[in-house]
C-alpha positions in Angstrom: 263.9 10.5 138.3 260.8 8.6 137.5 257.3 10.0 138.1 253.7 9.2 137.1 252.2 12.1 135.1 249.4 13.1 132.7 249.1 15.6 129.9 246.3 17.9 131.3 243.4 18.2 128.9 244.3 14.9 127.2 242.1 12.0 128.3 243.9 8.8 129.4 247.3 10.3 129.1 248.8 8.8 132.2 252.4 7.8 131.6 255.8 7.2 133.2 257.8 10.4 133.0 261.5 11.2 133.4 262.5 14.4 135.2 265.3 16.0 137.0 265.6 15.0 140.7 264.9 18.0 143.0 267.4 19.4 145.4 267.1 21.0 148.8 268.5 24.2 147.3 265.4 24.4 145.1 263.6 26.0 148.1 264.6 29.5 149.1 266.0 30.7 152.4 267.5 27.3 153.4 264.0 26.0 154.2 264.0 23.0 151.8 263.2 19.4 152.8 264.1 16.6 150.4 261.8 13.6 150.8 262.2 10.1 149.5 258.7 9.0 148.6 257.6 5.7 150.1 253.9 5.5 149.5 251.3 7.5 147.6 247.5 7.0 147.8 245.3 7.6 144.8 241.6 8.4 144.6 238.9 9.7 142.4 240.6 13.0 141.9 243.6 11.3 140.2 241.2 9.3 138.0 239.3 12.5 137.0 242.5 14.3 136.2 243.5 11.5 133.9 240.1 11.7 132.3 240.9 15.4 131.5 238.1 16.7 133.7 240.4 19.3 135.3 244.0 19.8 136.3 246.8 22.1 134.9 250.5 21.6 134.4 253.0 23.8 136.3 254.5 26.7 134.3 257.2 25.5 131.9 255.9 21.9 131.7 253.4 20.2 129.4 252.7 17.5 132.0 251.5 17.3 135.6 252.9 14.8 138.1 249.8 13.5 139.9 249.3 12.1 143.4 248.4 14.3 146.4 248.4 11.7 149.2 252.1 11.3 149.8 254.1 9.7 152.5 257.9 9.6 152.7 261.1 9.9 154.6 263.4 12.9 154.9 266.7 12.6 153.2 268.2 16.1 153.5 267.2 19.5 154.9 268.2 23.1 154.4 270.3 25.0 156.9 267.3 26.8 158.3 265.1 23.7 158.9 264.7 22.8 162.5 261.3 21.1 162.4 262.4 17.8 160.9 265.7 16.0 160.2 267.0 13.2 157.9 265.3 9.9 158.8 262.0 11.5 159.9 258.7 10.2 158.4 256.7 13.0 156.9 253.6 14.0 154.8 253.4 17.2 152.9 250.1 19.2 152.7 248.5 19.8 149.3 247.3 23.4 148.8 249.8 26.3 148.6 249.2 30.0 149.3 247.8 32.3 146.6 247.3 36.0 147.2 244.0 36.5 149.1 244.0 37.5 152.8 243.1 33.9 153.7 246.2 32.6 151.9 248.4 35.2 153.7 247.3 34.1 157.2 247.8 30.4 156.6 244.3 29.3 155.7 245.0 28.8 152.0 242.3 26.1 151.9 239.8 29.0 152.3 241.2 31.1 149.4 239.0 33.5 147.5 241.4 33.5 144.5 240.0 32.2 141.3 243.4 30.4 140.7 244.5 27.9 143.3 247.6 25.9 143.7 247.5 22.2 144.7 250.3 19.7 144.4 249.3 16.9 142.0 246.1 18.6 141.1 246.6 22.2 139.7 249.7 24.1 138.7 252.1 22.2 141.0 253.6 18.7 140.6 252.4 16.0 143.0 254.0 13.2 144.9 253.9 10.2 142.6 257.6 10.4 142.0 260.8 9.0 143.5 261.5 12.3 145.4 260.1 15.7 146.0 261.4 18.8 147.7 259.2 21.2 149.7 259.4 24.0 152.2 259.4 22.9 155.8 256.4 25.2 156.3 254.3 22.5 154.5 255.8 19.4 156.0 254.1 17.5 158.8 256.1 15.0 160.9 254.6 11.5 161.3 255.5 9.5 164.5 257.3 6.2 164.0 254.3 4.4 165.4 252.1 5.6 162.5 254.5 5.1 159.6 252.5 2.0 158.4 249.4 4.1 158.0 250.9 7.5 157.3 249.7 7.5 153.7 246.1 7.9 155.1 246.9 11.3 156.6 245.8 13.4 153.6 242.3 12.0 153.4 242.2 12.1 157.2 242.9 15.8 157.1 239.7 16.3 154.9 237.4 14.8 157.6 239.3 16.7 160.3 238.5 20.0 158.7 234.9 19.1 158.2 234.3 18.0 161.7 236.3 20.9 163.2 234.4 23.4 161.1 231.1 22.0 162.3 232.1 22.4 166.0 233.4 25.9 165.2 230.2 27.0 163.6 228.1 25.6 166.5 229.9 27.8 169.0 227.1 30.2 168.1 224.8 28.0 170.3 227.0 28.5 173.4 226.2 25.0 174.5 226.3 22.3 171.8 226.7 18.7 172.8 226.0 16.6 169.7 225.0 13.0 170.5 223.9 11.5 167.1 225.8 11.7 163.9 225.2 10.3 160.4 227.8 9.7 157.7 226.7 9.4 154.1 229.1 7.2 152.2 231.3 4.3 153.3 234.3 4.8 151.1 237.6 6.1 152.4 236.3 9.5 153.5 233.1 8.1 154.9 235.0 5.5 157.0 237.5 8.0 158.3 234.6 10.4 159.1 232.9 7.6 161.0 236.2 7.0 162.9 236.6 10.7 163.7 233.1 11.1 165.1 233.4 7.9 167.1 236.7 9.2 168.6 234.7 12.2 169.8 232.2 10.0 171.5 229.2 10.3 169.1 226.7 7.6 168.2 227.3 7.2 164.5 225.1 5.7 161.7 226.9 5.2 158.4 224.8 4.9 155.3 226.2 3.0 152.3 224.8 1.7 149.1 226.2 -1.9 149.3 224.3 -4.4 151.5 226.2 -5.8 154.4 228.1 -7.9 155.3 231.3 -6.7 153.5 234.6 -5.2 154.6 233.3 -1.6 154.8 230.3 -2.4 156.9 232.5 -4.6 159.2 234.9 -1.7 159.7 232.0 0.6 160.6 230.7 -1.9 163.2 234.1 -2.7 164.5 234.4 0.8 166.1 230.9 0.7 167.6 229.0 2.5 164.8 225.9 1.3 162.9 225.8 0.5 159.2 222.6 0.9 157.1 222.0 0.3 153.5 220.2 3.1 151.8 218.1 0.8 149.6 216.7 -0.7 152.8 216.7 2.4 154.9 216.8 5.8 153.1 218.5 8.6 155.0 215.2 10.4 155.7 213.7 7.2 157.2 217.0 6.7 159.1 216.3 10.0 161.0 212.9 8.6 162.0 214.5 5.4 163.3 217.4 6.9 165.1 216.1 10.5 165.7 217.2 13.6 163.9 221.0 13.8 163.5 223.0 16.6 165.3 225.8 16.3 162.8 225.9 14.8 159.3 228.9 14.3 157.1 228.2 13.8 153.4 230.8 11.9 151.4 229.0 10.1 148.7 229.7 12.0 145.5 226.0 11.8 144.7 224.4 15.3 145.0 220.7 14.3 145.4 221.5 12.8 148.8 222.4 16.2 150.1 218.7 17.2 149.9 217.7 14.1 151.8 220.3 14.9 154.4 218.9 18.4 154.8 215.6 16.7 155.8 217.2 14.2 158.2 219.1 16.9 160.1 217.9 17.6 163.6 217.2 21.0 165.1 220.3 23.0 165.7 222.1 20.5 163.5 224.9 21.0 161.0 225.4 19.2 157.7 229.0 19.1 156.3 229.1 18.5 152.5 232.4 17.2 151.2 231.6 15.7 147.8 232.9 17.4 144.7 230.3 16.7 142.0 230.5 17.7 138.3 227.8 17.4 135.7 224.3 18.9 135.6 222.1 16.4 137.5 218.7 17.8 138.5 216.2 16.5 141.1 212.8 17.6 142.4 212.9 18.5 146.1 210.3 19.7 148.6 211.8 23.2 148.7 209.3 24.8 151.0 209.6 21.9 153.6 213.4 22.0 153.5 213.5 25.8 153.8 211.0 25.8 156.7 212.9 23.2 158.5 216.2 25.1 158.2 214.7 28.4 159.3 212.6 27.1 162.3 215.3 24.5 163.3 218.3 26.9 163.2 220.1 24.4 160.9 223.4 24.9 159.0 224.9 23.4 155.9 228.6 24.0 155.1 230.9 22.9 152.3 234.4 21.8 153.0 237.3 21.2 150.7 241.0 20.4 151.1 242.8 21.2 154.4 245.5 23.4 155.8 248.3 22.4 158.1 246.1 22.6 161.2 244.0 19.7 160.1 246.9 17.6 159.1 248.2 17.9 162.6 244.8 17.1 164.0 244.8 14.1 161.8 248.1 12.8 163.3 246.6 13.1 166.8 243.4 11.3 165.9 245.2 8.5 164.0 247.4 8.0 167.1 244.2 7.8 169.3 242.7 5.4 166.8 245.7 3.1 166.9 245.4 3.0 170.7 241.6 2.5 170.8 241.1 0.4 167.7 244.5 -1.3 167.0 244.9 -2.4 163.4 241.7 -0.7 162.2 243.4 1.9 160.0 245.6 -0.7 158.3 242.6 -2.5 157.1 241.7 0.4 154.9 244.9 -0.1 152.9 243.3 -2.7 150.6 245.0 -2.4 147.2 248.8 -1.9 147.1 250.6 -1.5 143.7 254.4 -2.2 143.7 256.4 0.4 141.8 255.7 3.5 139.7 256.0 1.5 136.5 252.8 -0.3 137.4 250.6 2.8 137.1 248.2 1.0 134.8 247.4 -1.5 137.5 246.8 1.4 139.9 244.2 3.0 137.6 242.6 -0.4 136.9 242.0 -0.8 140.6 240.6 2.7 140.8 238.1 1.9 138.0 237.3 -1.8 138.4 238.1 -2.9 142.0 234.7 -2.6 143.6 236.1 -3.8 146.9 238.9 -1.3 147.1 238.9 1.2 150.0 242.4 2.7 149.5 244.5 2.1 146.4 248.1 3.2 146.9 251.5 2.9 145.2 254.4 1.5 147.1 257.0 3.7 145.4 260.0 2.5 147.4 260.9 0.3 150.3 262.5 1.9 153.4 
């Protein structure tokens, strides 16, 4: 079986690997699901793993199969699998349980373990392969009507978790009816966050770095949101123009904007931070002003990473609603397909150099 892999710790080591095809029996208790991979999305995480910034191979291997945004079709199931059957379209979640109490109750994305297990990222092979096998516990069924955009479910689950957590936190207010939201970043996550908030009826302003018009700004405005360029209207000034934001979703990968967001957040507001940023960037901030605003305004900032099954299922629901309300919108995010695993270099070239790319993905196999 062919797969795209890296040697963790070795920069630019992406290569085409040969490995044994998995079997349903590889999963204990008759709970195995064998999936033929159809599409796999790639993003900055895959690029960073290939740059040796992080990632670890599974025990017994010196390589790691990458790709955590999988989509495929069930080929076979174990005797104790009732949730799916051969022919079903599916997506597998990414993180697997460790040993903390949060892992044991199904919220493994909230683990307190130092070591975590993520398919295609850390200690577990990913989905950029011809097949994979997984326990039915981590398999999410995709309706036939969403098969053309099923590869977007994993990034969709990220924004589902962030938005859901914001509402969960704000239950403390007894009555919280957010009206205005801001999304920082107009990449894949930012666009999906804009969609998720619009589906919930919020007025949304999405801030991006690139001046409009371009595809991303057109997508924002196509669903009734506003697009602003940060060079023309900084986030703090945006709060003066539109009013303080009740909910803000940060997805830029640029940490200084977090502090601007803290100042643009309205009273009783919640800021969701989703960027994973490395390095040691430093900025000067008006610390007293930010602190006072948070204390007197009862504001909240929360970080969010990965997602468990609940948020994948919420993602399916929201994607179905999006197809009904904004037909064809999700498909427009799939900008840069790559045919076949053997063309992995083209895939990484798109990730690095295609400035107009929203979602780069590999078409591993035809149906």
